[in-house]
C-alpha positions in Angstrom: -88.3 142.7 -121.2 -88.1 143.4 -117.5 -89.6 141.1 -114.9 -88.7 142.2 -111.4 -88.4 139.1 -109.1 -89.9 140.8 -106.0 -93.2 141.3 -107.7 -96.2 138.9 -108.1 -98.0 138.6 -111.4 -101.5 137.7 -112.8 -102.5 135.8 -115.9 -104.0 139.1 -117.1 -100.6 140.8 -117.0 -100.9 142.9 -113.9 -98.1 143.1 -111.3 -98.3 143.6 -107.5 -95.8 144.9 -105.0 -96.8 144.5 -101.3 -95.4 146.7 -98.6 -97.0 146.9 -95.1 -100.4 145.4 -96.2 -100.6 147.8 -99.2 -100.4 146.5 -102.7 -99.2 148.7 -105.5 -100.6 147.5 -108.8 -99.7 148.2 -112.5 -99.4 146.3 -115.8 -96.3 144.4 -116.9 -93.6 145.5 -119.3 -94.8 142.7 -121.6 -98.4 144.0 -121.5 -97.5 147.6 -122.3 -95.3 146.3 -125.2 -98.2 144.2 -126.5 -100.6 147.2 -126.2 -98.4 149.7 -127.9 -98.7 153.4 -127.3 -101.1 154.0 -124.4 -103.4 156.9 -124.9 -105.9 156.7 -122.0 -106.3 155.0 -118.6 -109.5 155.0 -116.6 -108.9 154.2 -112.9 -111.2 153.9 -109.8 -111.4 156.5 -107.0 -109.7 156.4 -103.6 -112.0 154.6 -101.1 -113.5 152.4 -103.8 -113.6 148.7 -102.8 -112.3 146.1 -105.3 -112.4 142.3 -105.5 -109.8 140.0 -106.7 -110.2 139.1 -110.5 -112.8 141.9 -111.0 -112.1 144.7 -113.4 -111.0 147.9 -111.7 -110.5 150.1 -114.8 -109.6 150.2 -118.5 -106.5 151.0 -120.5 -106.7 152.3 -124.1 -103.9 152.0 -126.6 -103.7 152.9 -130.2 -104.7 149.4 -131.2 -106.9 148.1 -128.4 -108.9 148.8 -125.3 -108.5 146.3 -122.4 -109.9 145.9 -118.9 -107.6 146.0 -115.9 -108.2 143.1 -113.5 -107.5 143.4 -109.8 -104.9 140.9 -108.5 -106.2 141.4 -104.9 -109.2 142.5 -102.9 -109.4 145.6 -100.7 -109.9 149.3 -100.5 -108.2 151.8 -102.9 -105.9 154.0 -100.9 -104.0 155.6 -103.8 -104.4 156.4 -107.5 -101.6 157.5 -109.8 -103.1 160.8 -110.9 -100.2 161.6 -113.3 -101.6 158.9 -115.6 -104.7 161.0 -116.3 -102.7 163.6 -118.3 -99.7 161.4 -119.2 -100.8 157.8 -119.7 -97.7 157.2 -121.8 -95.7 157.0 -118.5 -96.9 153.4 -118.4 -95.0 152.6 -121.7 -91.8 154.3 -120.4 -91.9 153.1 -116.8 -94.4 150.3 -116.2 -92.9 149.2 -112.8 -92.0 152.6 -111.3 -93.7 155.8 -112.3 -96.4 153.9 -114.3 -98.0 152.3 -111.2 -101.8 152.6 -111.3 -103.4 152.0 -107.9 -102.6 151.2 -104.3 -104.9 148.9 -102.4 -105.1 148.1 -98.7 -105.3 144.3 -98.6 -108.4 142.7 -97.1 -107.2 139.1 -97.6 -103.4 138.6 -97.7 -103.9 134.9 -98.6 -105.0 136.0 -102.1 -101.3 136.7 -102.8 -100.7 132.9 -102.8 -102.7 132.5 -106.0 -100.5 135.0 -107.9 -97.6 134.0 -110.2 -93.9 134.4 -109.4 -91.7 136.1 -112.0 -90.5 132.8 -113.3 -94.0 131.4 -113.6 -95.2 134.5 -115.4 -92.2 134.4 -117.7 -93.1 130.8 -118.6 -96.6 131.8 -119.3 -95.8 134.5 -121.8 -93.0 132.7 -123.6 
């Protein structure tokens, strides 16, 4: 199982990569493995506002439907439209091609409440 050290993580199995005040968000390798084959993803639209810990979409796998929870607050500035037709990309590449949304951060201090790779690893073991 892959857990990139440069990312931050949530208790709900989302990851965050911050570059120039924009957070790229997806689900972890652990989460996609637990869900199994992903068949559908519902994501918000560009310009939507989201709040930390609130649901921003849903992910549907063969065995479950789960809410996606935002690790940060801000405005959506990008949505991975490839996932609409190819949600299985999340299974194959959760940290690269399988990213879900990009968010312009409204409160950088929220990142302090997220987990490090080591903390997340402890939580899921």
